[in-house]
C-alpha positions in Angstrom: 169.2 124.4 60.4 165.7 124.8 59.0 163.7 121.9 57.6 162.2 124.4 55.2 164.5 125.6 52.4 165.0 129.3 51.9 163.1 131.2 49.2 166.4 131.5 47.3 167.0 127.7 47.3 163.4 127.1 46.2 163.8 129.6 43.4 167.0 127.9 42.3 165.3 124.5 42.3 162.4 125.8 40.2 164.7 127.4 37.7 166.9 124.3 37.3 163.8 122.1 37.0 162.6 124.3 34.2 166.0 123.9 32.4 165.9 120.1 33.0 162.4 119.9 31.5 163.6 121.8 28.4 166.0 118.9 27.6 164.3 116.0 29.4 164.8 112.2 29.4 164.6 111.8 25.6 167.6 114.2 25.1 169.5 112.4 27.8 168.8 108.9 26.5 169.6 109.8 22.9 173.0 111.1 24.0 173.7 108.1 26.2 172.8 105.5 23.6 174.5 107.2 20.7 177.8 107.7 22.6 177.2 111.5 22.7 177.7 114.0 25.5 175.3 116.3 27.2 177.3 119.3 26.1 174.3 121.5 25.3 172.7 121.0 28.7 176.1 121.4 30.6 176.9 124.6 28.7 173.5 126.2 29.3 173.6 125.2 33.0 177.0 126.8 33.2 176.0 129.9 31.3 173.1 130.4 33.7 175.3 130.1 36.7 173.9 126.8 38.0 177.2 124.8 37.8 179.1 127.5 39.7 176.7 128.2 42.5 179.3 127.0 45.1 182.3 128.8 43.5 183.3 132.0 45.4 181.9 135.2 43.9 185.4 136.7 43.3 186.0 134.0 40.7 182.7 134.3 38.9 180.6 131.9 41.0 177.4 132.3 43.0 179.2 132.2 46.4 176.8 129.6 47.8 177.5 126.2 49.4 177.4 122.5 48.5 173.7 122.5 49.5 173.0 124.8 46.5 175.0 122.7 44.1 173.3 119.5 45.4 169.9 121.1 44.7 171.0 121.7 41.1 172.2 118.1 40.7 169.0 116.7 42.2 166.6 118.8 40.1 168.4 117.9 36.8 168.2 114.2 37.8 164.6 114.5 38.7 163.9 116.0 35.3 165.5 112.9 33.7 168.9 114.3 33.1 171.3 113.0 35.8 174.7 114.5 35.3 177.3 112.3 36.9 180.1 114.8 36.3 178.4 117.3 38.6 179.4 115.0 41.4 183.0 115.2 40.4 183.9 118.5 38.6 182.1 121.4 40.4 181.7 119.5 43.7 185.0 117.6 44.5 187.5 119.4 42.3 186.2 123.0 42.5 185.7 122.6 46.3 189.3 121.4 46.8 190.9 124.1 44.7 188.7 126.8 46.2 189.6 125.8 49.8 193.2 124.8 49.3 194.5 125.9 45.9 197.2 128.6 45.6 196.1 132.0 44.3 197.3 131.1 40.8 195.5 127.8 40.9 192.3 129.5 41.9 192.7 132.1 39.1 193.4 129.4 36.5 190.6 127.0 37.3 187.8 128.5 39.3 186.3 130.8 36.7 186.0 127.9 34.3 184.2 125.8 37.0 181.9 128.8 37.6 180.7 129.1 34.0 181.0 125.4 33.1 183.7 125.9 30.5 186.1 123.7 32.5 185.5 120.0 33.4 187.8 118.2 35.7 187.7 114.5 36.6 188.8 113.0 39.9 191.1 110.0 40.2 191.6 108.1 43.4 190.7 104.4 42.9 193.5 102.1 41.8 193.2 98.5 40.4 195.1 96.9 43.3 193.8 99.2 46.1 190.0 99.5 45.6 188.5 101.0 48.7 191.8 100.8 50.6 193.3 104.3 49.8 196.2 103.5 52.0 197.6 101.2 49.3 197.6 103.9 46.6 200.9 103.6 44.6 200.6 106.5 42.2 203.7 108.5 43.1 205.1 111.9 42.3 208.8 112.4 42.7 210.5 115.8 42.6 212.4 116.6 39.4 214.1 119.9 39.9 211.4 122.5 40.4 208.7 120.1 39.1 207.4 116.6 39.4 207.4 113.3 37.6 204.2 111.3 38.1 203.7 107.6 37.6 200.8 105.3 38.4 197.5 103.9 37.3 193.8 104.6 38.2 190.6 102.8 37.4 186.9 103.6 37.2 187.5 107.3 36.6 184.4 109.1 35.2 184.4 111.4 32.2 188.1 111.6 31.4 187.3 111.9 27.7 185.4 115.1 28.2 187.6 116.6 31.0 190.2 119.3 30.5 192.2 117.9 33.4 192.2 115.2 36.1 192.8 115.7 39.8 195.0 112.8 40.8 195.4 111.5 44.3 198.9 110.2 44.7 201.9 110.2 47.1 205.2 112.0 47.3 208.3 111.1 49.3 208.6 113.4 52.2 211.0 112.9 55.2 211.8 109.4 54.1 208.2 108.2 53.8 205.3 108.5 51.3 202.8 111.3 52.0 199.5 112.0 50.3 199.4 114.6 47.6 197.0 115.9 44.9 198.1 116.8 41.4 196.2 118.5 38.6 197.1 116.9 35.3 195.8 118.4 32.0 194.4 115.5 29.8 196.8 116.4 26.9 199.9 116.0 29.0 202.5 113.7 27.4 202.7 110.3 29.2 199.0 110.5 30.3 196.8 108.0 28.5 193.4 106.6 29.2 191.4 103.7 27.9 187.6 103.1 28.2 186.2 100.4 30.4 183.2 98.6 29.0 180.2 99.1 31.3 176.6 97.7 31.3 175.3 101.1 32.2 173.5 103.5 29.9 175.1 106.9 30.5 176.8 109.7 28.6 179.6 109.6 31.1 182.0 106.8 30.5 184.5 105.1 32.8 188.2 104.9 32.2 191.5 103.3 33.2 194.2 106.0 33.4 197.9 105.4 32.8 200.6 107.8 34.0 204.0 107.0 32.5 206.7 109.5 33.6 204.3 112.4 33.3 206.3 115.6 33.7 204.5 118.3 35.7 205.4 121.9 36.7 205.7 122.8 40.4 202.3 124.3 40.5 200.6 121.0 39.5 200.6 120.2 43.3 197.4 121.5 44.8 198.2 124.0 47.5 201.8 124.6 46.6 205.1 123.1 47.6 204.2 122.5 51.3 200.8 120.8 50.6 201.9 117.2 51.3 201.1 114.8 54.1 198.5 116.2 56.5 197.8 119.1 54.2 196.8 116.8 51.4 194.7 114.7 53.7 192.7 117.8 54.6 192.3 118.5 50.9 191.1 115.0 50.2 188.5 114.9 53.0 187.3 118.4 51.9 186.4 116.8 48.6 185.0 113.5 49.7 182.3 114.9 51.9 180.9 117.0 49.0 181.2 113.9 46.8 178.9 111.9 49.1 176.5 114.8 49.5 176.3 115.1 45.7 176.0 111.4 45.3 173.0 111.4 47.5 171.4 114.3 45.5 172.1 112.4 42.2 170.4 109.3 43.6 167.5 111.2 45.1 166.8 112.9 41.8 166.7 109.6 40.0 164.5 108.2 42.7 162.1 111.2 42.3 162.0 110.8 38.6 161.2 107.1 38.7 158.6 107.5 41.5 156.8 110.3 39.6 156.5 108.1 36.5 155.2 105.2 38.6 152.6 107.3 40.4 151.4 108.8 37.2 151.2 105.4 35.5 149.4 103.8 38.6 146.8 106.6 38.5 146.1 106.2 34.8 146.5 102.5 34.0 143.2 100.7 34.4 142.7 97.0 35.0 139.4 95.5 36.2 137.7 98.8 35.6 139.8 100.8 38.1 143.2 102.5 38.2 145.8 100.1 39.5 146.9 102.7 42.0 143.6 102.2 43.9 144.9 98.8 45.0 146.9 98.7 48.2 149.3 96.1 46.7 150.4 98.9 44.3 149.8 102.0 46.4 151.5 100.9 49.6 154.9 100.0 48.1 154.9 103.3 46.3 154.1 105.1 49.6 156.8 103.2 51.3 159.6 104.2 48.9 158.3 107.8 49.0 158.9 107.8 52.8 162.4 106.3 52.3 163.3 108.9 49.7 162.1 111.8 51.8 164.1 110.6 54.9 167.2 110.3 52.7 166.7 113.8 51.4 166.5 115.1 54.9 169.8 113.5 55.9 171.4 115.0 52.8 170.0 118.4 53.7 171.6 118.0 57.2 174.9 116.9 55.7 175.0 119.9 53.4 174.1 122.3 56.2 176.9 120.8 58.4 179.4 121.0 55.7 178.5 124.5 54.7 178.7 125.5 58.3 182.3 124.3 58.5 181.8 121.3 60.7 183.7 118.7 58.6 183.6 116.0 61.3 179.9 116.0 61.8 179.4 116.5 58.0 181.4 113.3 57.4 179.0 111.2 59.4 175.9 112.7 57.9 177.3 112.7 54.4 178.0 109.0 54.6 174.6 108.2 56.0 172.9 110.4 53.3 174.8 108.7 50.5 173.8 105.3 51.9 170.2 106.1 52.5 169.7 107.9 49.1 171.3 105.0 47.1 169.0 102.5 48.9 165.9 104.6 48.4 166.7 105.2 44.7 167.2 101.5 44.1 163.8 100.8 45.8 162.1 103.6 43.8 163.4 102.3 40.5 162.6 98.7 41.2 159.1 99.5 42.4 158.5 101.8 39.4 159.5 98.9 37.0 157.2 96.6 39.0 154.2 99.0 38.7 154.7 99.3 35.0 154.7 95.5 34.5 156.2 94.5 31.2 156.2 98.2 30.2 158.8 98.8 32.8 161.4 97.1 30.8 160.6 98.6 27.4 162.6 101.3 25.7 159.5 103.5 25.5 159.1 104.0 29.2 162.9 104.4 29.9 162.9 102.8 33.4 165.0 99.7 32.8 168.1 101.8 32.0 167.9 103.4 35.4 168.4 100.1 37.2 172.1 100.1 36.4 172.6 103.8 37.3 171.0 103.4 40.8 172.7 100.1 41.4 176.0 101.8 40.8 175.1 104.3 43.5 175.3 101.5 46.0 178.9 100.9 45.0 180.3 104.3 44.2 181.7 106.8 45.1 181.9 104.7 48.3 180.4 101.2 48.7 177.6 100.6 51.1 179.8 98.2 53.0 182.5 100.9 53.6 179.7 103.3 54.8 178.5 100.7 57.3 182.2 100.2 58.4 182.4 104.0 58.9 179.2 104.2 60.9 180.0 101.1 63.0 183.4 102.5 64.0 182.8 106.3 64.2 179.2 106.5 65.2 178.8 103.4 67.3 182.4 103.2 68.7 182.9 99.6 67.6 186.3 98.1 66.9 187.8 98.8 63.4 187.1 95.9 61.2 189.8 96.4 58.5 
């Protein structure tokens, strides 16, 4: 692992940053506040190959790793256009299908992930389960050659703009329930979704999903007829590590955006005949969050390198730590940026107040800071399991 990114990765970052600047925060905010979607940005990013950098080349992608996709996500967020669906569709869903899908599943879905023409949501959280995935009750039962799926999911991002949803459920195998992942197109009869009102300004909305006797073909089960139990667990973990890595990139990008605005304002705003950035009371807190942010980005780089090297176990530890560190750093960056701007920090003109909800969410999802601490305490420190 090198602490210096390759020339190819640097060029990718520069190109994506240029694309992000073309749209910018005004475009993103207009879409978020009007209830619109960032379709133009998503489509152009897909056409240019940025959304498919991690998809295998034989399916139209760039053949890169999760580190490349994380760079794309971070640079768009740093340009004021954080795309939450990047954490879900090309990261979790495309990774799982690329690694574990059948040949037909790969042919059907991966080219669309590669060019951005396909969006897929990911559904694991349930109202009565929360962080305890062992209590998932969404169940698929065999019906001839196919499946019938029933259950409910909550806080599922972007269902209204997705072509399909990857559901984490269970099937009955050998007299007990075993994990299984199903791809359900959003227009399937019996599949309904309702929006959840959120105090977050974002183009991507949250939904409650209902599955009522949803009839699915045999190939809706990711990996084919034998992909239940331990096989599905491997699929799930293959998607959750990229989710955490991408979550850290999403947070880091927002943190960079807020910090850049704060530094620029502190260098220009004059009070008592000098820029406020000359005062240590302003400069030191900004320097402190800059250090936190760069440390978080280093851990994310390590996590991506471990994952792309095939070390899922070590990647799990690093990905959780990166997600935690980046969320904390982003919260501190946004809070300090608002503080530096004074009253301006909460005006619509400066666009910082709306970021507070987005980075605060990063402490909760896709995995809460408390569950990350549980993971580190148990797996990194060897302490007794607390739950």
